[in-house]
N, C-alpha and C positions, 0 to 999 in steps of 0.2 A: 642543545636545545631543542625542544620538542616542535616540528611544525604546527603551525597551526593552520584547520582546514574550515574554510567558510563556506556559506552555498551564496551563490550569487546569479542562479537564474532558476526558472520553476515553470513546470510546462504540465497542465492537466486534461486528461480524457475523462470524462464520469459522466455516470446518470444524472450528475444536477447540470452536466453540460459540456459541451467543448470548449474549452479555454480557463485558464487559471481567472481570470476575473467573473465570469459567468459560474464557475464552480462555489467560489470563495465567495459570491455575493449569495447564491443560494445556501451555501451551509449556514453563514451565519444568519440568514433569516429563518433558518428551520425550514427550509424549505422540502419534500421528501422527493427523490429521483426513482421510488419505486411504485411498481405497477403492476398489471396483470402482462404474464409472459404473451409476445407478441410475433416472437422468433420462430416459434413454430405453435401447434396444435398441441397446448398441456390442460387436454378437459380431461385427459385421462389418468392424469398426475394427482397426488395427494396436495403436492405443493405446485401452485399457478402462478406464484409470482418474481419478481427479480427488478432488479437496477440495472435497466438495459440503457445502453447510451443511444439516445435519440435524434439527436442532430449532426451526427456524424458524416460529415461532406469529404471522401475519401477523394474527391477529384481535387479538391484545394491542396494536397498533399504528395499525390501520384498523378501518373497516366495511367488512363482505362488499360492496357495490357497489363502495365505491373501489379495494378490492384489487384487484378485478378489473382494474380499468382501470389498472394498475399494472405496469409490469415487474419483474422482480423485483431488476433493476439499481437500481430506484429505491427500490423497497420497502426493501431493505439499509442504501441510502444515509438514510433519512429515518428507520428505525429506529436507527441510529449516530448519527445526530445528535441524536436526543431523549434516547439514553441521556448522549451527550457534555453535553448543557444539563442536563438532570437532575443529573450528576452536576459540571458547574459550581456548581451554584445560581444561574444566572441568571435573572431575568424576565424575562416580555415588558413591554416599557418603551415606551411611546407616543413618548415623549419623546427617547429614544434611539435609535429603530428607524433615522433614517439615518446613525447612526454606529456599524451592525452591518451586517458584511457575510456574503456565503455564498461561497466559492470551492470547488470540487468537480472530482473528474479522473476520467475513465474512458476506457477502451481502446476500445471497440468497441459501446458504447449497447444497444440493445434487440435484438440479433440472435434471439434465441428468438423475440421477436413478430414479427418480417420472416419467419423461417419458417413461422410458422405460419399468416399471414394471406396468405403466396402460395400456401399451399395450399388454402385458403378461396376467394380469387382463379381457381383453375385447377378446382378444382372448381365451385363457384357462381357464380362471377362479379362483376363489381364492386360491383355493390350490396349485397353480404355483411360486406364491407371495414367494419368497424369506426370510427365517427369518432375514437373513439380510438386509432386504428394511430399517428399521426404523436406524438401527444403521450405515447405510450407509448414510442418507440424513438431518440428525439433526445436527444442525450447531456445537454444542457444541464439536463432535466429536473429530476433530484435537486436542483441550487442553486435552481431553480425552486421546487420544492414546498417545499425546506426553507425557503426565505425567505419563502414565505407563511404556511407553519406557526408561525413565530417573528417573525414580523414584523418580518423583517431588510428594512431598506429603504437599505442603503446597497452598496457595487461588489458585482455579481452575476456571478460568470464559471464558464466550464463550459472545462476543458482536456482536450484527446485528444492528448496527447503517447504511445501505444502502452503502453509497461509505466512510462515515469516520469512518466504523467500525475498520480500521487498525491501522488508527492513535488515534484512542480511546483506542484501548489494550494496545498501547505504553504507551500514558498518564497514565491509569490508573495502569499499572505496576511500573511504575514511581511512581505513588504515594503510592502504596502499600509500595513500598519499604521505600521513605522517611519517613515514616508512624511507618516502624518496624516490619510489619505485616510477611516480608520475606527480606531474602539476596540479592537471584538470581530469577529473572523470566525470563523463555522464553517464548518471545512475538512479535506479528506480525499481518499479516494479510493473508487470504487466498481465492482463487475464481477460479471458474472453471464452467462457465455455457454456454461454445459457445454451444449450442445445439437450435432446432427451438423455443420451447416455448418463451428461454429469448431472443435471436435473433429478434422474429417475435412481443412480447411485446416493447419493446424498440423500435421495427421500428413503429410500430404503433404510437407511442408517438412522432413520427417524431424526434427522440432522436439523432439518429445514423447517419454517415454519409454515401452517397451515391455513394462517388467515388470510384466504383467498377472498371474504368477503370485505373486508378492508385493506387493502396493498398497503397505503402510507401508512397508516399505521404497525404492519405486520413486525419492523425491525423493533423492538422497544426493550433494550440493553438495561441491565438492573432493575426490571421492571416486574411484581410478581406474577405477572400473566405472560410472560414471556413464553416463546412455545418453541423457538428454533430461528437459525438466521435466515438471512434474504441473500441468496446469492446475486451477488451484483459484476458486471465489466467493466475494464477501462484500463485505464494507466496514469503512473505520477511519474515523473522523472523532474529530477535537479540536476544541477552543474554544482560539483562540489571544485574548490579550486583553494591552492595551497595561498596563505593569506598574502603576503609580500607579492606572490603573481598577480591575484587580484588589484593590490594597492596599485599595482605597475602601472595596469590599463585603466584605472579609475573606476573599477567595476563598484555597483551597488550591491551591499552587502545586506540580506535576508538577517542572519544567522550564524553562529559559528557552532560548528559540532565539536562538542569534547568528550564524549565519552561511548562506548559501544560495549555491549554483553551479549555473550552466548552461552546455553546452555543445551541439557539434553535431561526429560524426566527420567529415561528409562525406568518408562511406569506402564505405557500401555500405548497401540496403535493410533488413537480416538482420542482417550479422556485424560485430562491431567489428573495429577493427585489431588485427593482431596485437601489437602492443607495447602496447595500451591509451592509448593517447594522448588520445583527448578525454577517455575517462572520468578519467585524469590530471589533464588541464587543468580537468575540473570540480572534483576534490577540491581542486586547488590555488588556481581563486577563491575556492570555499567558504568556507577557511582566512582567504585575504583579507579576505574581506567581516567575518570573526570577526575579525579580526586577533589571529591567533593563531598561533603554529608548531605546525608536524606533531608535537613533541615532546609537546604537550597533549593530543592525544586517547589518549582509556585505551582505547576500545571502536568498533567496526564492525561496525552490522548491513549484510553485505555483500548486495549484487543474489543473488549466488549462487545462478543457477538451476538447477544440476543439470547445463548444458549443457557440453559440451568445449569449447568455444570460450570462452564469458563467462567459466568459471571461473579458465581458464588468464590469461587478459587479463586480468580484474580482479585478481587478485595480483600481473601485472607493474605494472599501473598504482598498487597499492598501494604496491610496492615503489620505483617512480621518485618518487613524492610524499615518502613517510618514511624511506627510505632507511635505514639502522641503528635505526630505531626501530621500523620494522615488524616486528622479530622480537619488539618487546616488547608490540606490540596483541592485544588481545582480539577476535578476529574471530567472526561465525556468522552462518550461513544461516539463519533460520528457515522459512523455505520447503520444509526437509525435513521440515517438520510439516504448514505449512498449504497445500503446494503455492504455484504461483506466479498470484497475482490479478491478472495482469495491469495496468490502468489502478490495479486498488484495491491494491496490494500498496504504492505508495509511502504511502498513508495507513493502514495498518495498520501498517505495521512503524516510521512515524515513533512511532506509539503506543506500539509494541514500545519504541524509543528512551528516549522519556519515562517507562517504566513501569521500564525497566532502571537508569534514573538515580533514579528514586524508590525502589526497594526494594533496590538494590546487587544487584543477582542476574540473572548475565549469561546468558541462555536460550542453550542447545548448537545446537551442528549435529548432529541424527542421522545416521545410518547413514554416518558416516563412517570405514571400519571398515578401508580400505587405500587411506592417503593418496596423491594424484597425485604423484609425485617432480615435480611442475611448479608445485604447490600445497604450497608447506612452510612455511607460517605457522601460527600458531595459531590454528585455528580452531572451539575450545571444543569437541571433541569429545564426543557422546552423553553428556554430562552439564554440566547448569548449574553455575554455579560465581559464588560470594556473592565479590564485590570492588565496593570503591565506583567509583563510576564519575563521576568529575569532568566529563569531556567526551565526549559521544559523535558520531559521523555516521552518518547512513544513507544510502545510494548505490540508484539506480535507473538504469537505462539501457534505452533502449527502440529497438524497430526504427525504421528510417529514424535511425539515429545520434544519436537525442537523449539528452542525460546529464542527471540531476539530482542533486544532493548537497545536505545539510540539516546543520546542525552545531547541536548541544544541549546545557547543562553544567545541571551542579546551580546550582539559582539561591541565589543569597547576597547580604545588601545591601549 
């Protein structure tokens, strides 16, 4: 009999606020977490807007010395994991430690630290590079620190698959539990690269919105006037747990994870194929894994980046997979409020899907004022919608043509 996997804890650090309740409240009320960049002087950059985490207090989670030696993407992940573990009621247990894993995703690692210490090297020479430089920047530090913090001695992985990394992490955690490798996994995504190199690099690709005069409306997925994504930062972490293990300790269950798909476009380093073929195969794979028909899906948390190509191609992919049922789906892009957390987005949005199912409340797509004629589905524009969601899907697609999809459903015995 296939082992069942449920979500029993959620922790969020996002541009909408630090903490799950603050983020969720902002999300369903359509509040924007996007503003002008304050992390550095962006006046010379084409894009000057970002979804920064504004209220994060490292002192709540770390001693001052420890915080100095952790890049923000690691701090955000540990904080979100701490919240998720507390939310789940999991206790640190030496006997169970080998059956607890950590799988995280991020796209770019500690780029701000790389920038900082490249400057130190140029000005002061190699002897002034901190011995913590490498441990601050490598992408597996979130999973390493989380495993040490919570004595998780089981599978420990860090995935770096661009903007699909967080969803891949949750999907792989799901599979490790299904296959019996462990009973509990702390999983999700994290990212923090609001720094000159990253903003400059994405700007040079013409990927970012340049709606600098109106930051709150800069991210406008599926709108005809969209002009690029808005870079964001933060972390979303979930506690995934084998069902009987969760039942044995009386855990609250947000939702059940039932399907996972992954695919490659094998097409282009940064653009999806015009027909969305790779994304369509990925959604179809997740449905097969879940043993579900397309008609059973009620809601999709779209990748929905607010770029001209993604939104049109994702819409085509949804139509390919769902046929006539596509018109009956509720679809939203929460990136309209958080910006795009890159490798962290899948963890955040997986949490949003679990919360949507749990609360029976679908977050809106904000700033959808003039729908693109090629994006003609129900994107829940500008206002949250009360609806019981039995089954939901979360899409993530990344540079390099890598795709990830997970499916959750309302938990029933």
